[in-house]
Every structure is written in C-alpha cells, then in structure tokens.
N, C-alpha and C positions, 0 to 999 in steps of 0.2 A: 622766804628762806634764803638767805646767801648761799651759793652753790661753794659748797667746801668739798675732802678729799680726806676720803676713807681708807684702807689699808683690808685687802682681801680677809686679811687673815688677825685680824683683832678690830672689835668692832670700836675699843674706844680710840682708836691709833685715828684722828681726827685729825687737820691739818689746813691748811688756807694754796691755795694756788699754788702762790711764789714759794709756801714751802716746799713744797711733795717736789717744786722744781728742784730748789737747791739741796734735798734729799736725795729724790732718783729711786734709789730703793726705800719704800718705810721700813724702819727703826727692827721690827718685827721680822722682815725676812718676806713680806707680801710687796706685794704692789698698788701704788692711790688710784683708786678710780673718782669718778663724779660720787658726790654724796645724792645728786639726781640730776639726771639727763639737761640741760635749758629747760625753755617752754622759749621753743622760736618756730618762728612761721615764716616760713621760706618761698618768698615772691620768685618766681625763676624766672616772669619776664621780664621786674626789676631787676633779679641780680644781675641777668643776661645783660643789660649796658652795662656793670659793673666792672672796673681792674681788678686786676686778683688782689690787690694791694688791699681795696675795701671790702671784701670777700673774707678776703683775711679778718677783716679786721672786726665784722659781723662776726663770725665764729666765735676767733679767739678773744673777743669781749666776752662773750656768755660764758665760758669756757674757765677766763681767766678773770674773776668780778673784784680783784681786788689790786688790778694792776689800773692806774688812770688812762684817761683815753690815752693824752700827752706821750705817759713811759711806752701802752703800746704802741701808738704810730709811730714812736720815734725806732723799735722794735722790730714793725715792720717793714718797715722803711729802711731801715741801715742794711736788711737781710735782701730785699729784693730788689733789689737794685739793677744796673748794668753789669754787676758779674753774673747775670741769665742774659745766656745770648741772642734771648727770643724775648719781645717786648711779655707778651702773652702770660708769660716763666712756662705753662704748663699749657702746651694747645695741643689741644683736639684735632688729630688728619684722621681722613677717612679712607683708606685703601680698602680696595674690593670691595665685598660687602660690609666692614665692621671696622670700626674707629680707636685709633688707639689714642690712645694718653700719653704727649710725651716728655717722662719728668726728669731731663736727663740733660737737660740747657743749662746745667748751672756748669759752677767751674768746678768741679770732680766729672762732670757728666754721667753722672748717678744717681739717683729716687733719693738717695740718702741727703742731696741738697738742700731737698724742699722743706728738711723739717731743720737740719745743721745749721744751715745759715741766720738763722736767728736763735736758737737752743744760748750762744753765748748772749746774747743779748737779753732774752730774758732770764739766765742765768744769774746774772751780774746786777742787773735791774733787781730782780729777788733778792739778791746781796744782801743792796742795799738799802729796802726795804724792809727788810728782819735783821739791821744792825749787822750782818755780819764784816765780819772786818779780819777772819781769818783766810789763808790760801786756798782757792777750789782746787780740790785734784783729781780734775779728771780721768777715772780710772777706765777701759771698757774694753771688749773684748770684740773682733772681728773677722768674721766673715768674707770681707772682703772690701763692701763700698763703706762701711762707718767710721773706721780708722782716718782714713782719708779726711771725709769728709767732715768729721768732728777736727781734723787738727788744724786743715784745714779754715774753719768756723772760730777756732781757741787760741791758732797761733800769736801769740806774742798781745794777746787777752791780758792787761793787768791785776793780778793774784789770782793765775792761776795757771795749774801744770799740766799738761797731759799727756797720760801714759797709756798704749795704746801695746794689745797681744793678736797678735793671727796666727794662723798654722802657716809652717815652713813652707809644706805644701802644698795648701792648699788653697790657693789663690789663684791666681791668672798673673802669668810677670808683668803685665802694663799694674794692676793693681798691686802688688806686690813694689815695682818701680814708683807711683806715685805715692807714696808708702815712707820711704829708703830714702830718698828725696826730697820728705818736707823740711822748707824752712818753720823759720823759730826755734830760740832759742830756748821757751818750756813745751819742746813737744820727743815725748820719746818715744820711739815705735821698737819694737820688741818682740822677735820669732819667735815661737815653740817649737820641740819637735812633739807632736801631737796634733788634737782638729782642733776645730771651734765651740764642739760641747766641753773639751779640756780646756779652755780659756775658759770660754762664760760660768761654767762652773768657780771656777776656780777668782773669779774675779766676784762671781754672788757671795761664795765664804769670805775673801778679799773681806766686804763691807759687813759683815754680819759680824767678823773678827775682833770684840770687846778689845782685849789688850793690846791690836792694832791700831783703835780707833784711838787709844787712850792715849798712846804715843805721837798720835799725829796732833790732839789735841793740846797735848804737852812742847809742840813745837811749830806752834800757830800754823796747824791742816789740817782739812775738814774732807773724806771724800764725798763723792755726784758724780752723776755718770750721764753718758752719753750718749748710753746704749735707748736700744727702744721702750726699754719700761721704764725709761721717765718720761711723762707727763707732758713736758717740753718736749719731745720730742712728739708725740703719738698728736696732740692736738690738733699741730701746726699741718698733718698727716689726713686729719676732715677737709680740711679746707679744698684741697685739690679736687675732692670726689664731689663735692658741691659746686664747683666754679666746672669742672668737667658737665658734668647734664649741663646746669644754665648757660653753657657754649653749645650741645647740640639744638638747645630752645632755639638760641642765639641765631645760628644757621640755618635753624627751620627744617634741621633732620630727624625733628622728635618736636609735637607739641606737649606745653607744659603740661607736665599729670603722667604722661604716656608711659612704663615700666620697661624697664629694658635692663638687661643682663651685666656682670661686666665681672674679665676671671682676670684674677691678681695670682703671681709667679710670687710663693711664699715661702718664708723657711719657719725666721721667728716669731712669727703669725703679728704684728706689729701694722704691716699695708693694708693686710683684710680688717684686721679689729678695726682702724680706722672707717674701714670700708660703711666696717655695723656699725658702729657712731653717724654715720653718714644716713644711715638710715633710717635708726632710728629717730631721728633729727625732722627727717622727711622726706629722705632723696629718696622718690619712687625707682631704688634695684625691687627687682623681682629672687635676680638669683646670687647667690656672693659663692662665684666659681673660686675656688680654693686650689691653687695649682700648684701640683706639687714632682719635683724629682723623681730619680730610683730611692729617697733618701724619700721616703713615704708612708713616713708613721703620721703625719696628717690626713693622709686619704685614710688609711686605714681606722685612723679615729675616727673620723664622719661619717665611714660604711656602717662602722660595728660600738661604736661608743666606745672601746678601750684603746689605752696610749700608752702603749708599749713601744721601749728605748731599746730592748735586749732584742738588737736586733744588730746585721753587717753596717758598716759604716761604707757610703760608697764617697769615691772624690770623681767628680762630675763634672762635665763642658758648665753648668751652670753652680757656681763653687757658691754664691754666696746662699742659695740652698742647703745648702751641703749641711742643714742641721741635726737632730733629733733629739732637742730637748725644745721647744717653741717658748722659752720663755712668755711672752706675751697669753698664748692663751690660758692662764692662769685668769687673766682679768675675764675671758670670757666664761669660764668653770664660774666662776666667782657669781658672774649673771645669772647661770643654770643653775645654781643652787636658790635662787631668789635671796641671791644679797647674804648668806650664812655660811659666817666667818669658818665656824667649826668644821663644817662640811669639807669647806677649800681649803684648811690645812690641813685637813686626815689623809686626803687623794693627794695634794704637793706632798706628804712624806714618806706617803706611797711609792708618788714618784722617784724621792730621792732614797729611799732607802731598799726597796723592790725592784723598781726600776719602769714601772708599768700600777696603773688604777682600770680602774669601768665606772664609769662614770652612771645614773641610775636610769629605767627605761624614763621615768617623770622628764630628767633632764635631758636627754636621746631626742625624745621626743618636739625641745624646744631647738631644735638645732636644723629646722624647716627652711629659714632662710642661704642654710651655707649646703653646698653643691660640692663635691672632693674624686677628686681622679687625681692620675698623673701622668707623665712622658715618660717613656724609656727616651734613651740616651738616640737612641736609632731614632724614632720621634721627636725628638728638638732639632736633629739635623734634618727632617723632611720637611718638618714645618717651616727653618728661617730657605729652604731652599722654596720649599714652596709659593711661602707668600710674596718674597723674588719675583721669581717666572708667575705667578699671576696680579702682583698690582704692585712690578717695580719699587719694591720696601725693604728696605735692609734692617730688620731686626737681630737685637743682641739675642743669647738663650736661651738668658732667662724670660726672654715677651714669648722668646717659642716656644717654653712648656706652656705659656698660659695659653697663648693661640694655638696650639695642641689639645689641647685640654678643655678649650672652650669651642675646641671643634667635633669633641665626641656631644660635649654636652646640648648641642644644637642640634640634635635627632630627635631630641623631644623639649625644642624649646625656640619661633620664630623669631622671639622681640629683638629690636635692636641690642649692638650688643659690644660695650666696650672695654676691649685689651689695655690692661692699664705696664706702658711698657717703662721698665726698671733701671735701663745703664744705657747707653751708645755704643751700635756694634764696638765701636772702635777697644771699648777694653778689655774686645776678647775678641782679635780679630783672627787668631787661628781658630778657631771655632766654627769664624762665619766663612770664612776662604773657604775651608774644607771643603765645609757642608756645601758651599755655591759652586765649587770648582767641581764636587765627590774626588777631591783627591786629599792623602794624603802628604804634607812639605816638611822640609827638613830646616824650611827656611827661619830666619831666629824674628818675632814678633814686630817687629820695628819697621821689618823688611814685611809684615805682611801686611800692614799698616797704608801703606803705600799701594798695595795691592788692589787693600779692599778700597781704596779709594779712586783706583782706577774701574774696577766692577760699577761701583754704586756712584761717582759722580755727586757724590757729598762731601763735600770739603772736610779736611783735618782736625778735627778741637785743637783750640790751643793748651787744652791739658794733657792732650798724647802728644803733640807736636814739641813745644818744649821740654820735654821727657829727654830728648834724645841728646843733651848733650848737659844736662841735670849731675853735679856730685852726689854719689851718695854718701849720706850723712849720718844713716843709723848703723851698724852691722850687728846691733847684738845678737845673740840666735842661745838658748838654752833650752835646760827638758820641764816641763810644767808642771811637776813638783816643782822647781826654784824658783816661781815668781813670785809668793810673796820674801824669800828674800832680795830679786832685784827691785820689789816695790822699793824697800827696808833702804836698798841704796842709791838709788834716783834718787829718795825722799832723806835721804842723808836720815834716820831713825832710829838706828837698830840702837 
C-alpha cells in the first residue's frame, strides 16, 4: 500500500504527499497525517556513518513516496548546503551530563531553518508534479522564528509570494529586525496589534474562506502554508531526531538500542510531534518531555487531559512559545482517538466554540510517551545561569525552558537526556545577558550582542551582524481584525 495523507476531520479526504504539501491545511479545516507510518528498519550503527543529507533521504523517501529519488535528492541537497555554518547541519554536543541538539546553525539561527530550508523546494517540486501553474501564496503567522525562516526560504522563488503576520509586541527585537529587513520582491511582513493566537486563528480562517479562495482562483493564485501544520514542514523535523540518536551512537555516548529522554521546548507542538513520530519509527526515546513556559496550556493538558485556552496570556522571555492554541496537537488527538475523524472534529469544534475540550480516560491512558511540565520566568533565567556556570555553555531562553523542565523530570529518571536547542542565544541577547549578569540593563539589543560575545567567546552569527545596517523594508502595522483586507490589498484581489 502506498503511503498517502488523510485529513484528521474527513475520512474521505485522502491526497498524495505532494498534494498535502501544496495545500498545507486540509480543505475541511483538518490537518493531514500519514495513512500509515512507513515500515522502516532503522539500523543506527549504519545511520551513524551517514551524513545528515543521507539520513534525510532515508526518512523523507519513506514519507514522500510520490517524489522520485532525483527530485528528493535535489530538494535535500539544495536545502542542506553551506547556508548552515556547521557541516554536521544539526550537531549534538555534550555539556555537563546532558546532550544538546543544536538546531540553530542555519541562516536565521533558529530550528525553523531545519524544515523551512527545504519546504520551498518541496513545494515548487510538488506544484510541477501536480500541474499547478497558479501563483502559490504562502500565508503564515509567526511567534518569532517561522516568519523569518520562511521568508528566507521563499524570497524571490519564482511563482510564489509570502505574507507573514506577527504580534507587534510579542517577538524579540532581533527577531523583529530580522523580519522587517527581509529582502525579496515577493515577501510581505505585517505586524498586528494582537498576540500570536490572534494571528494564527485568522490565518486558519482565511484558508477556509471559500469566497476568498474563489477570488484567488480567479486571479491565478492559491494559498499554502509554511507553518508546522504543513507536512512539508513536519516530516523534515523527524529527520533530526533520527540523526541525533545516530550521532550519540557514533560518539560512543550510548549503545545502539539504549533508551534516552528528549526534552523539547514546545509551543505549537510541531517539534515534539516530530519526535513522537520518530519514536513510532523506532528511535528508542523513553520519554518525550514537553517543556512549556508560563503559557502552560500543554502542561495542564498532559497532567489532566483537559485542554483549556481560556486563561491569561503571558508575554515571556521565550516568545516563540507564547501560544495558547497548539495547532499540531490535533494530529496527536487524532491518533489518540484511534484515527476517529468524527471524534477529532467534535473536540476541535469544542475548542473553537468553548475554548476547551477534555479527552476520554482511554485517550489519556495513551499519553504515557509524554511528560509535561513548565518553567517559570525565574526558573528559565536560573537555567541559563546554571548551564553557563557548570558547563561554560550559553543557551537561549527556549532551550533553557527545556533544560529546566528536564531537571525536574530527572528526579525520576537517570537515563541519558537530549535537550533540543531551538535557537542561538544571540537571538535573545537581552534575556541571556541579564540572566548571566543578574542585572537589568537599558542597553539596546545590538549593544548586548557584543556583551554576550565577550561573555561567551562564541562568534556572533552572520545573521545578526548583517542586521546592524540593514534597511527597514516592511513597516505595515494593522489591527488583527484587518488581516483579511490586508491580504486582499497585497494580492490585489479585492
């Protein structure tokens, strides 16, 4: 049986991998999941000898069977090249007693590069395969990193436009400067007066707006998504979990088959869901540790079985996790129901109408793979300071959340543990410097970059140094309720 993709909300909605990549969000509002997991035998002794690109081909060819070998190798080789500043692409380093999977060596110094470097190639290849000659409009909301990484990937790609919405006061100054200086005649960045959930909810609504879709079609355009709801984003993330385990085997840190824990800073649930799929494929993960910041809707879900977004929204030092509606959780919910589209749809409708839902005891019993907890702002700061003092290693606040929650879990487990490090500390210099010096400062973020350099002796990434004199190219600010009108204006489809 050929692996296809089905919607979490309609059993009849089945498409090929390339069609799922092109659509992004399923036409019924659901998310695409594989009709079955690939039957792979992961030989980690063999994988340990392979490059990142070779491991990527093994995993992606299993999940994207309608791509030819030549097509897929072109996508992989084009994505994972010298735009990454480490030949390993995603190196694993040992600091103290734990291991850190560094996913910030790409062009925007955040883990989103791992998938968004390849998505434009997957998408344009998918368009050709399906005879699509419409202009593909990437419409996305970002809590800080997706937007820049997506624009970097799609900038000046023929046949595409990309529109990114972000919360004006909900990202770091470095993140914002990265976005508003983005080059590319097909890139558009818009700040909204609202939070990430406002942006994301409206983007999803626009995808499902039939009248707008008709307008786009009449003008030779169609929407697609660069968010982690797109399986063209999700499957490439599975790769680095397989690769990380193989690298630990290669280094002799673990034996092939040893169980390890993995702690993932989690907002929209895509990154940790990729770890869940990796475990299903045979990566010996003991516990998938879902680490949240004070917006701990996922912590409460894993501890109680109730998902409730009706709560205060906190702007924190780890802004990419400032999320109360974790879109990718729908895929896990679907699997917990035994792939029951009616039950999944009912729960998602409850989330939309009432802001909460509760899973059944039978579903909750299937959550044993996950451990959920959160780190306060003070605990996040303490984790940055502790890792620096004990291991002479500087981590960003998102990674610090994962390290803090891992330490809480380790009271009940002595297995080797992998922390997923999702961003360079240079992306959040104010938080990191203030944590390391135990002082607040009124210096601007770019002054703090140089102070962080003196503290850490880590080279300042090009992605940051080039921002110093980069001109502002995008300065639109709108109310969240005006997002549809803004899209129509940009695309000239009023």
